[in-house]
C-alpha positions in Angstrom: 28.5 30.6 -7.3 29.2 34.3 -6.6 28.0 36.0 -3.3 25.4 37.9 -5.3 24.0 34.7 -6.9 24.1 32.9 -3.6 22.0 35.7 -2.0 19.5 35.6 -4.9 19.2 31.8 -4.6 18.7 32.1 -0.8 16.0 34.7 -1.3 14.2 32.4 -3.8 14.3 29.5 -1.4 12.9 31.7 1.4 10.1 32.9 -0.9 9.3 29.4 -2.0 9.2 28.2 1.6 6.8 31.0 2.6 4.5 30.2 -0.4 4.4 26.6 0.6 3.6 27.5 4.2 0.7 29.8 3.0 -0.5 26.9 0.8 -0.5 24.5 3.7 -2.4 26.8 5.9 -5.0 27.4 3.3 -5.4 23.7 2.7 -5.8 23.0 6.4 -8.4 25.8 6.7 -10.4 24.3 3.8 -10.1 20.8 5.2 -11.5 22.0 8.5 -14.4 23.8 6.8 -15.4 21.0 4.5 -14.3 18.0 6.6 -17.8 16.5 6.9 -18.4 16.7 3.1 -14.9 15.3 2.4 -15.4 12.4 4.8 -18.7 11.5 3.2 -17.2 11.7 -0.3 -14.2 9.5 0.7 -16.4 6.9 2.2 -18.4 6.6 -1.1 -15.3 6.6 -3.2 -13.4 4.0 -1.2 -16.3 1.5 -1.5 -16.4 2.0 -5.2 -12.7 1.6 -5.8 -12.0 -1.6 -3.8 -10.5 -4.3 -6.1 -12.4 -7.6 -6.4 -10.3 -10.3 -4.9 -12.5 -13.1 -6.4 -11.9 -11.8 -9.9 -8.2 -11.5 -9.3 -8.2 -15.2 -8.3 -9.3 -16.1 -11.8 -6.1 -14.8 -13.4 -4.8 -17.7 -15.5 -1.1 -16.9 -15.2 -0.6 -14.6 -12.2 -0.1 -16.2 -8.8 -0.2 -14.5 -5.4 3.5 -15.4 -4.7 4.5 -13.1 -7.6 3.0 -10.1 -5.8 5.9 -9.5 -3.3 8.4 -9.4 -6.2 6.4 -6.7 -8.0 5.9 -4.7 -4.8 9.5 -4.9 -3.9 10.3 -3.4 -7.3 7.7 -0.7 -6.8 8.9 0.2 -3.3 12.5 0.6 -4.5 11.4 2.6 -7.5 9.0 4.8 -5.4 11.8 5.5 -2.9 14.5 6.3 -5.6 12.1 8.7 -7.4 11.2 10.4 -4.0 7.5 10.3 -4.7 4.7 11.1 -2.3 3.6 8.3 0.1 0.1 8.2 -1.3 1.5 7.6 -4.8 2.6 4.0 -3.8 -0.8 3.2 -2.3 -2.7 4.6 -5.3 -0.4 2.7 -7.7 -1.1 -0.7 -5.9 -4.8 0.1 -5.9 -4.7 0.7 -9.7 -2.8 -2.5 -10.3 -5.3 -4.5 -8.3 -8.4 -2.9 -9.9 -6.9 -3.5 -13.3 -6.2 -7.2 -12.5 -9.8 -7.4 -11.4 -11.0 -6.6 -14.9 -8.3 -7.8 -17.3 -6.3 -10.9 -17.9 -2.6 -10.0 -17.3 0.2 -12.2 -18.7 3.2 -12.8 -16.4 5.6 -11.1 -18.9 3.4 -7.9 -18.6 3.0 -7.8 -14.8 5.9 -5.5 -14.3 4.7 -3.3 -17.2 1.3 -2.9 -15.5 3.0 -2.0 -12.3 5.1 0.7 -14.0 2.1 2.1 -15.8 0.2 2.3 -12.6 3.0 4.0 -10.8 3.3 6.4 -13.6 -0.4 7.3 -13.5 -0.4 7.6 -9.7 2.7 9.9 -9.9 0.9 12.2 -12.4 -2.1 12.2 -10.2 -0.4 12.8 -6.8 3.0 14.3 -7.3 4.4 17.5 -8.7 5.3 17.6 -12.4 9.0 17.6 -11.9 8.8 14.4 -9.8 6.9 12.4 -12.4 9.3 9.8 -14.0 9.9 9.9 -17.8 9.3 7.0 -20.1 13.1 6.6 -20.5 13.4 6.4 -16.7 10.7 3.7 -16.6 12.5 1.7 -19.3 15.8 1.9 -17.4 14.1 0.9 -14.2 12.8 -2.3 -16.0 16.3 -3.0 -17.4 15.1 -2.4 -20.9 12.6 -5.3 -20.7 10.0 -3.2 -22.5 10.1 -0.6 -25.3 9.2 3.0 -24.5 6.0 2.9 -26.6 4.7 0.0 -24.5 4.5 2.1 -21.4 2.4 4.6 -23.2 0.2 1.9 -24.6 -0.3 0.2 -21.2 -1.0 3.6 -19.6 -3.9 4.2 -22.0 -5.0 0.6 -21.6 -5.2 0.9 -17.8 -7.0 4.2 -17.9 -9.6 3.0 -20.4 -10.1 -0.2 -18.4 -10.8 1.7 -15.2 -12.9 4.2 -17.2 -10.6 7.0 -16.1 -11.6 6.6 -12.5 -8.2 7.3 -10.8 -9.2 9.0 -7.6 -9.0 6.7 -4.5 -8.8 7.7 -0.8 -5.6 5.9 0.1 -4.7 4.5 3.5 -2.4 7.3 4.4 -5.2 9.8 3.8 -7.2 8.2 6.6 -4.1 7.9 8.8 -3.6 11.6 8.6 -7.2 12.2 9.7 -6.8 9.8 12.6 -3.4 11.2 13.7 -4.3 14.9 13.1 -4.1 15.7 16.8 -1.0 13.6 17.3 2.3 15.1 16.6 4.4 12.0 17.3 6.3 11.2 14.1 7.4 7.7 15.2 3.7 6.7 15.6 2.9 8.0 12.1 5.9 6.3 10.5 5.2 3.0 12.2 1.5 3.1 11.2 2.5 3.8 7.6 5.1 0.9 7.7 2.3 -1.5 8.8 0.1 -0.2 6.0 2.8 -0.9 3.5 3.3 -4.4 5.0 -0.4 -5.0 4.3 0.1 -4.3 0.6 2.1 -7.5 0.2 -0.6 -9.9 1.4 -3.8 -11.2 -0.2 -5.7 -11.2 3.0 -5.7 -7.3 3.1 -6.8 -6.7 -0.5 -10.5 -6.9 0.3 -10.4 -4.4 3.2 -11.3 -0.8 2.6 -8.5 1.7 3.3 -10.2 3.3 6.4 -10.3 -0.1 8.1 -6.6 -0.8 7.4 -5.7 2.7 8.6 -7.6 2.2 11.9 -6.0 -1.2 12.4 -2.5 0.1 11.7 -3.0 2.9 14.2 -4.2 0.5 16.9 -1.2 -1.9 16.3 1.3 0.9 16.1 0.1 2.5 19.4 0.2 -0.9 21.1 3.8 -1.6 19.9 5.0 1.8 21.1 3.2 1.9 24.4 3.0 -1.8 25.5 6.2 -3.7 26.1 4.6 -7.0 27.0 4.5 -8.2 23.4 1.0 -9.6 23.7 -1.8 -8.1 21.8 -5.0 -7.3 23.7 -8.3 -8.8 22.6 -10.4 -6.2 20.8 -14.1 -6.6 21.2 -16.9 -5.2 19.1 -17.6 -2.8 21.9 -14.3 -1.0 21.4 -14.0 -1.2 17.6 -15.8 -2.6 14.6 -15.5 -6.3 13.7 -13.7 -5.5 10.5 -11.0 -3.4 12.3 -10.6 -6.1 15.0 -10.2 -8.7 12.3 -7.6 -6.6 10.5 -5.7 -6.0 13.7 -5.5 -9.8 14.3 -4.2 -10.2 10.7 -1.6 -7.5 11.2 -0.5 -9.1 14.5 0.2 -12.3 12.5 1.9 -10.9 9.5 4.3 -8.6 11.3 6.0 -11.7 12.7 7.5 -12.3 9.2 8.2 -9.0 7.4 7.6 -9.7 3.7 10.3 -7.5 2.1 13.9 -6.7 2.7 13.5 -3.5 0.7 10.7 -2.4 3.0 12.7 -3.1 6.1 15.7 -1.2 4.7 13.5 1.7 3.8 12.0 2.0 7.3 15.3 1.3 9.1 16.6 4.7 8.1 16.4 7.7 10.5 14.1 9.5 8.0 11.4 7.1 9.1 12.4 7.0 12.8 13.9 3.5 12.4 10.5 2.0 12.9 11.5 -1.3 11.2 14.0 -1.8 14.1 11.3 -1.0 16.6 9.0 -3.5 15.1 11.7 -6.1 14.9 12.5 -5.6 18.6 8.8 -5.9 19.4 8.5 -9.2 17.5 11.5 -10.7 19.4 9.8 -9.7 22.7 6.5 -11.1 21.6 8.0 -14.5 20.6 9.9 -14.6 23.9 6.8 -13.8 25.9 4.9 -16.6 24.1 7.7 -19.1 24.7 7.9 -18.3 28.4 4.1 -18.6 29.1 3.0 -21.5 31.3 1.4 -24.5 29.5 -2.3 -24.1 28.8 -4.4 -26.3 31.0 -6.5 -28.9 29.1 -10.0 -27.5 28.3 -13.0 -28.8 30.2 -15.6 -30.8 28.5 -18.0 -27.8 28.7 -15.6 -25.2 27.2 -15.0 -25.2 23.4 -11.5 -25.7 22.1 -10.3 -22.4 20.5 -9.5 -22.6 16.8 -6.6 -20.9 15.1 -7.4 -17.8 13.1 -7.9 -18.5 9.4 -6.1 -15.8 7.4 -8.3 -16.4 4.4 -11.6 -16.2 6.4 -12.4 -12.9 4.7 -12.2 -14.5 1.3 -15.5 -15.8 -0.2 -15.1 -18.9 -2.3 -16.7 -18.6 -5.7 -16.7 -21.0 -8.6 -15.0 -20.2 -11.9 -18.0 -21.3 -13.8 -20.2 -18.5 -12.4 -17.7 -15.6 -13.0 -15.4 -16.6 -15.9 -17.7 -14.9 -18.4 -17.1 -11.5 -16.7 -13.3 -11.4 -17.3 -12.4 -9.4 -20.3 -10.3 -11.4 -22.8 -6.6 -10.6 -22.9 -5.8 -7.3 -24.6 -2.2 -6.5 -23.9 -0.1 -3.9 -25.7 1.9 -5.0 -28.8 2.3 -8.7 -28.5 4.9 -8.8 -31.2 7.5 -6.5 -29.7 6.9 -8.0 -26.2 7.6 -11.6 -27.2 10.4 -13.2 -25.3 10.7 -10.6 -22.6 11.4 -12.0 -19.1 8.5 -12.3 -16.7 9.7 -10.0 -14.0 13.0 -8.4 -13.1 14.4 -6.5 -10.2 15.8 -3.0 -10.9 19.3 -2.9 -12.1 
């Protein structure tokens, strides 16, 4: 590149940076002006776009132990494509909402995931970041033909009645952390939110509750070195947030994904995975060094361990099976014989 071309390129970069800064300021000004209306709209939308865990339970082929494999694939694909953080959360929400309404075969589970990530990228990211159909096919190791991604995209959109908008967890986190300029806290809270994606127990929570709980746990991890979580009463926070905090405190003991740990061990994300790992070691050490608990008196009730599935409501298949739409998957003929799920090449 000649000196003249280099100067022109630098001038374009500077101009683009100035335009982006002006855009950020305008967006921040509008957010401050309409924050009450935006908050009310987000509350209404998040309640309408929460997936139905009970309907997902009725899937004849899908099991919850398959979910981490699909999410591992999505985390790696999302990171390699350098998509916006909210794109991943929106994609998972689209997958769960689709699985609440349609029967999904195991061999099409990854196809649904790719279609949801594709839709979310078109909705949240810039045009040059959206993956092409060929890229999606390569990501799946040629398990599906290119036209199948297009068919599944249309199928997902029609099933969800083109209702794509969903206030993701990171949206509420940004509102909570607006006055806090501590990147490590933000990165750790987002890491906890992504951990929650892997577990069934969090699917029924609305995003604002998960964001509040992740913020509380992240602050405790960074500020409290004892390794013991405080008891949260209803006076300090809502029962849903307190319950979500207790669930996060349990699930961070065993991180669900090596891909997620690798992602958040990088300096780009303040190495918060290592911070969390160190906290877990301290917590386990503090629990092991506590004195033995004295036997309870006859008057005091024996505390019961927390049931991770307490938020789930048991329903019978007989009362809900009629509401599941019969299988309607794209192009059964060309998909016959494909593997159930593959990791990226």
